[in-house]
C-alpha positions in Angstrom: 50.8 -20.4 9.1 49.0 -22.4 11.8 48.5 -19.7 14.5 47.0 -17.1 12.1 43.4 -18.2 12.6 43.8 -17.8 16.3 45.0 -14.2 15.9 41.8 -13.5 14.0 39.6 -14.9 16.8 39.5 -11.9 19.0 38.4 -9.8 16.0 35.8 -12.3 15.1 34.4 -12.4 18.7 34.2 -8.6 18.6 32.3 -8.6 15.3 30.0 -11.3 16.7 29.3 -9.5 19.8 28.6 -6.3 17.9 26.1 -8.1 15.6 24.4 -9.7 18.6 24.1 -6.4 20.5 22.8 -4.7 17.3 20.2 -7.5 16.9 19.2 -7.2 20.6 18.8 -3.4 20.2 16.5 -4.0 17.2 14.4 -6.5 19.0 14.2 -4.3 22.1 13.0 -1.4 20.0 10.5 -3.6 18.2 9.3 -5.0 21.5 8.9 -1.4 22.9 6.8 -0.4 19.8 4.5 -3.4 20.2 4.2 -2.9 24.0 3.2 0.7 23.5 0.5 -0.3 20.9 -0.7 -3.1 23.2 -1.1 -0.7 26.1 -2.8 1.9 23.9 -5.4 -0.6 22.7 -6.1 -2.1 26.1 -6.7 1.4 27.5 -8.9 2.4 24.7 -11.1 -0.7 24.9 -11.2 -0.5 28.7 -12.4 3.1 28.6 -15.1 2.0 26.2 -16.1 -1.2 28.0 -19.7 -0.2 28.5 -20.1 0.0 24.7 -20.9 -3.1 22.5 -17.8 -3.5 20.3 -20.2 -4.0 17.4 -20.9 -0.3 17.5 -17.2 0.6 17.1 -16.1 1.7 13.6 -14.1 -0.3 11.1 -10.5 0.8 10.7 -8.8 1.1 7.3 -5.2 2.2 6.7 -2.7 2.6 3.9 0.6 4.3 3.4 -1.2 7.0 1.3 -4.5 7.7 -0.4 -4.5 4.5 -2.4 -6.4 2.7 0.5 -9.3 5.0 -0.1 -10.1 2.9 -3.1 -10.4 -0.1 -0.9 -12.7 1.9 1.4 -14.8 2.8 -1.7 -15.2 -0.9 -2.5 -16.3 -1.6 1.1 -18.9 1.2 0.9 -20.2 0.2 -2.5 -20.4 -3.6 -2.2 -23.9 -5.2 -2.3 -23.4 -8.9 -2.7 -25.2 -10.1 0.5 -28.6 -10.1 2.0 -28.5 -7.7 4.8 -31.1 -9.5 6.9 -29.4 -12.9 6.8 -25.9 -11.9 5.8 -25.9 -14.7 3.3 -24.9 -14.4 -0.4 -27.5 -12.8 -2.6 -27.1 -12.9 -6.4 -27.2 -9.3 -7.5 -27.5 -8.1 -3.9 -30.6 -6.9 -2.1 -30.4 -3.3 -3.2 -28.8 -2.2 0.0 -25.1 -1.5 0.7 -23.7 -4.5 2.7 -21.9 -2.0 5.1 -24.6 0.7 5.0 -25.0 0.8 8.8 -21.2 0.8 9.6 -18.9 3.7 10.3 -15.2 4.0 9.5 -11.9 5.5 10.4 -9.3 5.8 7.7 -5.6 6.6 8.2 -3.2 7.5 5.4 0.4 7.4 6.5 1.4 9.9 3.9 4.4 11.2 5.8 6.2 7.9 5.6 5.1 6.7 2.2 5.9 4.9 0.0 6.2 1.8 2.2 7.4 -0.3 -0.7 10.9 1.3 -0.7 11.9 0.5 2.9 12.8 -3.2 2.5 15.1 -2.4 -0.6 17.1 0.1 1.4 17.6 -2.2 4.4 14.8 -0.7 6.6 12.4 -3.5 6.8 12.5 -3.5 10.6 11.6 0.2 10.6 8.8 -0.4 8.2 7.4 -3.1 10.5 7.3 -0.7 13.4 5.5 2.0 11.3 2.8 -0.5 10.5 2.3 -1.4 14.2 2.0 2.4 14.8 -0.7 2.5 12.2 -2.7 -0.2 14.1 -2.0 1.6 17.4 -3.7 4.7 16.1 -6.7 2.8 14.9 -7.1 0.8 18.1 -6.4 3.8 20.4 -8.4 6.8 21.4 -6.0 9.6 20.7 -5.9 12.0 17.8 -4.2 15.4 17.0 -5.8 18.6 15.7 -2.6 19.5 14.0 1.1 18.4 13.9 2.2 20.6 16.8 -0.9 20.0 19.0 -1.0 17.8 22.2 -2.9 14.6 21.8 -6.7 14.7 22.5 -8.8 11.8 23.5 -12.3 10.9 22.1 -11.5 8.9 19.0 -13.4 5.5 19.1 -11.3 2.3 18.9 -12.0 0.1 15.9 -13.6 -3.4 15.8 -11.7 -4.6 12.7 -8.6 -3.5 10.8 -8.4 -3.6 7.1 -4.8 -3.3 5.9 -5.5 -1.5 2.6 -1.8 -1.7 1.6 -0.2 -4.7 -0.1 3.3 -4.0 1.4 1.9 -3.4 4.9 0.0 -6.7 4.6 3.1 -8.5 3.5 5.3 -7.2 6.3 3.0 -6.3 9.1 -0.2 -8.3 9.2 1.3 -11.0 11.5 2.6 -8.3 13.8 -0.8 -6.6 14.1 -2.5 -9.9 14.7 0.0 -10.7 17.5 -0.5 -7.2 19.0 -4.2 -7.8 19.0 -3.8 -11.1 20.7 -1.4 -9.6 23.3 -3.9 -7.0 24.1 -6.5 -9.7 24.7 -8.9 -8.3 22.1 -11.1 -9.9 19.4 -10.3 -7.7 16.4 -10.2 -9.3 12.9 -7.3 -8.2 10.7 -7.9 -8.3 6.9 -5.1 -7.9 4.4 -5.4 -7.3 0.7 -2.7 -9.9 -0.5 -4.8 -13.0 0.3 -7.8 -11.3 -1.3 -5.9 -10.5 -4.4 -4.5 -14.0 -4.7 -8.1 -15.5 -4.5 -9.2 -13.2 -7.3 -6.2 -14.2 -9.5 -6.7 -17.9 -9.0 -10.4 -17.6 -9.8 -9.2 -17.0 -13.4 -7.7 -20.6 -13.4 -10.8 -22.4 -12.4 -11.2 -23.5 -16.0 -8.3 -25.9 -15.8 -6.1 -24.1 -18.2 -2.5 -23.2 -17.3 -0.8 -19.8 -17.6 0.9 -17.0 -15.8 -0.3 -14.5 -13.2 1.6 -11.2 -13.4 1.9 -9.2 -10.2 2.5 -5.4 -10.4 3.4 -4.2 -6.9 5.9 -2.2 -5.0 9.5 -3.4 -4.7 8.9 -4.2 -1.0 5.8 -6.4 -1.7 7.8 -8.3 -4.5 10.8 -8.8 -2.2 8.5 -10.3 0.4 7.3 -13.0 -2.1 3.9 -12.6 -0.4 1.9 -12.9 -3.6 3.6 -16.1 -4.9 3.1 -17.7 -1.5 -0.5 -16.6 -1.3 -1.3 -17.8 -4.9 0.3 -21.2 -4.4 -1.6 -21.6 -1.0 -4.9 -20.7 -2.7 -4.4 -23.0 -5.6 -3.5 -25.9 -3.2 -6.6 -25.1 -1.1 -8.8 -25.4 -4.2 -7.0 -28.6 -5.3 -5.8 -27.1 -8.6 -3.0 -29.2 -10.1 -2.5 -27.5 -13.4 0.5 -25.2 -13.9 0.1 -21.6 -12.6 3.3 -19.4 -12.9 3.8 -16.1 -11.2 5.9 -13.3 -12.7 6.4 -10.1 -10.7 7.5 -6.5 -11.3 8.5 -4.4 -8.3 7.7 -0.8 -9.0 10.0 1.9 -7.8 8.0 5.1 -7.7 4.6 4.6 -9.3 2.8 4.7 -6.0 4.7 7.8 -4.9 4.1 9.4 -8.3 0.3 8.8 -8.0 0.4 10.6 -4.6 2.6 13.4 -6.0 5.7 12.6 -3.9 8.5 14.9 -5.2 11.2 12.2 -5.0 9.4 10.8 -8.1 7.5 13.6 -9.9 7.4 17.4 -10.0 5.0 19.5 -12.1 6.4 19.7 -15.6 6.0 23.5 -15.6 8.6 23.7 -12.9 11.5 21.9 -14.5 12.5 20.3 -17.9 16.0 18.9 -17.2 17.0 16.1 -15.0 17.2 16.9 -11.3 19.4 15.6 -8.4 16.5 14.8 -6.0 15.0 12.2 -8.4 14.7 8.7 -7.0 12.9 6.8 -9.7 14.0 4.5 -12.6 16.9 5.8 -14.8 19.3 4.7 -17.4 21.8 3.6 -14.7 19.6 2.8 -11.7 20.9 -0.4 -10.1 17.4 -1.5 -9.2 15.2 0.0 -11.8 17.2 0.5 -15.1 15.5 1.9 -18.2 16.8 -0.3 -21.0 18.3 1.7 -23.8 18.0 -1.2 -26.1 14.2 -1.3 -25.9 13.5 2.5 -25.4 10.9 2.6 -28.2 8.9 -0.2 -26.5 8.1 1.8 -23.4 6.2 4.4 -25.5 7.3 7.2 -23.2 5.5 10.6 -23.6 8.2 13.3 -23.8 5.8 16.2 -24.1 5.4 19.0 -21.6 8.0 17.9 -19.1 6.6 14.3 -18.6 10.1 13.0 -19.2 13.2 14.9 -18.0 16.2 14.2 -20.2 19.6 15.3 -21.4 20.5 14.9 -25.0 18.2 13.8 -27.9 15.0 11.9 -26.9 15.9 8.8 -28.9 19.4 8.6 -27.6 19.5 10.4 -24.3 22.5 10.7 -22.0 20.2 11.0 -19.0 16.5 10.1 -18.5 14.0 10.5 -15.7 10.3 9.7 -15.6 8.1 12.6 -14.6 4.5 11.5 -15.0 2.3 8.7 -13.6 1.6 7.4 -17.1 5.4 7.0 -17.9 6.0 5.2 -14.6 3.1 2.9 -15.5 4.5 2.3 -19.1 8.0 1.5 -17.5 6.5 -1.1 -15.1 4.3 -2.9 -17.6 7.1 -3.3 -20.1 9.4 -4.5 -17.3 6.7 -7.1 -16.3 6.5 -8.4 -19.9 10.3 -8.5 -20.2 10.4 -10.5 -17.0 7.9 -12.9 -18.5 9.9 -13.1 -21.8 12.9 -14.1 -19.7 11.0 -16.9 -18.1 10.9 -19.5 -21.0 8.9 -22.1 -19.1 6.2 -19.7 -18.1 2.8 -20.0 -19.8 0.9 -17.0 -21.4 -0.2 -14.1 -19.3 -3.8 -14.7 -18.1 -4.2 -12.3 -15.2 -2.5 -9.2 -13.8 -2.9 -8.4 -10.2 -2.7 -4.7 -9.4 -0.8 -5.4 -6.2 -0.6 -1.8 -4.8 -3.9 0.0 -3.8 -2.7 3.1 -5.7 -2.6 1.3 -9.0 -6.3 0.7 -9.7 -6.8 4.4 -10.0 -5.1 4.0 -13.4 -6.7 0.7 -14.3 -7.9 1.9 -17.7 -4.5 3.2 -18.5 -3.0 -0.2 -17.7 -5.5 -1.9 -20.0 -4.8 0.6 -22.8 -1.0 0.1 -22.5 -1.3 -3.7 -22.5 -3.3 -3.5 -25.7 -0.6 -1.2 -27.2 2.1 -3.7 -26.3 0.1 -6.6 -27.6 0.0 -4.8 -31.0 3.5 -3.3 -30.8 5.5 -4.3 -33.9 9.3 -4.2 -34.1 11.2 -5.4 -37.1 8.2 -7.2 -38.6 7.6 -9.2 -35.3 5.4 -8.8 -32.3 7.7 -9.2 -29.3 5.0 -9.5 -26.6 1.9 -11.0 -28.4 3.0 -14.6 -27.8 3.4 -13.8 -24.1 -0.3 -13.0 -23.6 -3.5 -15.1 -23.6 -6.2 -13.7 -25.9 -7.9 -12.2 -22.8 -6.1 -11.0 -19.8 -8.0 -10.4 -16.5 -7.1 -7.4 -14.3 -7.4 -8.2 -10.6 -8.2 -5.4 -8.2 -7.9 -6.9 -4.6 -10.3 -4.3 -3.2 -13.6 -5.9 -3.9 -12.3 -9.3 -2.7 -11.1 -7.6 0.5 -14.6 -6.2 1.0 -16.0 -9.7 0.8 -13.5 -11.0 3.3 -14.3 -8.2 5.7 -18.0 -9.1 5.5 -17.2 -12.8 6.2 -15.1 -11.9 9.3 -17.7 -9.6 10.7 -20.4 -12.2 10.3 -18.1 -14.8 12.1 -17.4 -12.5 15.0 -21.1 -11.3 15.2 -19.8 -7.7 14.8 -22.2 -6.1 12.4 -23.7 -2.9 13.8 -27.4 -2.7 13.8 -27.5 0.3 16.2 -28.7 3.5 14.4 -29.3 5.6 17.4 -26.6 7.5 19.4 -23.7 6.8 17.0 -20.2 7.2 18.5 -19.3 9.9 16.0 -21.5 12.6 14.3 -20.3 11.4 10.9 -20.0 7.9 9.4 -16.4 8.5 8.4 -13.3 10.0 10.1 -10.3 10.6 8.0 -6.7 11.2 9.2 -3.3 11.6 7.4 0.2 11.7 8.9 2.3 14.8 8.5 5.9 15.6 9.7 6.1 17.2 13.1 8.2 20.3 12.6 9.0 20.8 16.3 11.0 17.5 16.3 14.6 18.8 16.6 16.3 16.4 14.2 13.6 16.4 11.4 14.8 17.2 7.9 12.2 18.5 5.4 12.1 19.4 1.8 10.9 22.9 0.7 7.5 21.4 0.2 7.3 20.1 3.8 7.9 16.4 3.1 10.6 14.3 4.8 13.9 14.6 3.0 14.8 11.3 1.2 18.0 10.6 3.1 16.4 11.5 6.4 13.3 9.4 5.8 15.3 6.2 5.1 18.0 6.9 7.7 15.8 7.0 10.9 16.3 4.6 13.8 13.8 2.2 15.1 13.8 3.5 18.6 12.6 6.9 17.3 9.7 5.6 15.3 6.6 7.8 15.7 8.4 10.8 17.2 8.6 12.9 14.0 5.0 12.6 12.6 1.5 13.0 13.7 -1.9 11.7 12.4 -4.1 14.8 11.8 -7.5 15.3 10.1 -7.5 14.8 6.4 -8.8 18.1 4.8 -9.6 18.1 1.1 -8.2 21.6 0.6 -4.8 20.3 1.7 -4.7 17.7 -1.1 -2.9 18.5 -4.3 -5.4 19.4 -7.0 -4.8 16.3 -9.1 -5.3 13.9 -6.1 -8.4 15.8 -5.0 -9.9 15.6 -8.5 -9.1 11.9 -8.7 -10.8 11.1 -5.4 -13.9 13.2 -6.3 -14.4 11.6 -9.7 -13.4 8.0 -8.9 -14.5 7.6 -5.2 -17.8 9.4 -4.8 -18.9 7.5 -1.7 -15.6 8.3 0.0 -15.6 11.9 -1.1 -19.1 12.3 0.4 -18.0 11.0 3.7 -14.8 13.1 3.7 -16.9 16.2 3.0 -19.2 15.4 5.9 -16.3 14.7 8.2 -14.8 18.2 7.5 -18.2 20.0 7.7 -19.8 18.3 10.8 -17.1 16.5 12.9 -15.4 18.5 15.6 -12.2 16.4 15.2 -11.7 18.0 11.8 -11.8 21.5 13.1 -8.4 23.4 13.3 
């Protein structure tokens, strides 16, 4: 029996060599991505060296349209005196960023970011995030997906990562990229801002629990628990603050109309093969048959796709934003119930920038669950404090951006000769059809298996950032932006009407 381990040694060495080579390849690909981004940033800043960087726009990016809500908060905030940049109770009647311009990027082709870590593609996600920063810091843009790159886009003076998952997995990489390029560009993420808002609730000295509703990727990163602990320690808070999380699989995608998660109810009424959201047997997002009534799902007009009777279905798929929201909120409270030492829920962080679009629906559903009665008992009432605060990291992010621009003396006071004919420039990524290996759905989106099967060395080859045009948004998204984000909608309209970069 003694020699057997020796016979296994060559096989073990082969396995270790393969793992080392694979790791080296991954690191090489990542280094190449960062190097390209560093070079693009250097060249862009060098070409603009005669311009005061304070005149450059502020860059904002997200994996979809959710980050536009962060931009709206930045455009709307009035919490400081514009003359001194100091805090002003009630503001001074002028928008704090009223003289600033902005470039926004929605990486719609590759969203949702939150799913990449759960399918073993964290490294690919990190490179996607670096590519986002490369676009903002560079000077290239595309008229359409098949066009050659054109120059003339201004580099940005600050980067706001308006995405919780991208903050969790890419903020450090972007900061390192900026440092390697020798630039002074503040990088602001939404996670630390959200943590500050949540910990504010506990300034009264009472214990309790913070609930975090975020994507699966953000939850897997443990970014919010770390940030909350750090913020509580920074303030010297010693009372107990627990954190319970729910990693959503599909809500952000459903809000942006990604067909992996929702299709119009008029098109289909039975479960479909392409569905990727929660189900009765999903290993990561299981709908619990035993508490089916608690979810309060709406089965009308195709909002649920099911086989069998609604109260005892054989198969079940969510097919509306509201039903995804109901699933995630019940799952969060169930996680809290299964944490016997946790205190009552006192705050909920909407830890994905898409979620605040439905803040009122979240509030309404939490009230329903507080009052939900089953067998003479209230299963969730004892889990909640009498009042639960809802935390939208966007407004805290706007404050942090203001602080960083003051520190770096980067506020723009130049109103003549702006670098762009419009205050806002808006771009969205779309698949590049001429890429030979690309696989698309009938609606022109990346096929699910293709999207999550790509290799790191190919990152950026199969999509392009092109102008965001309102007419190309699905009607529901366009209506949401117009009604909830008036300042953004106005800038988007001006960009399409007056900016040459938006012309086909």
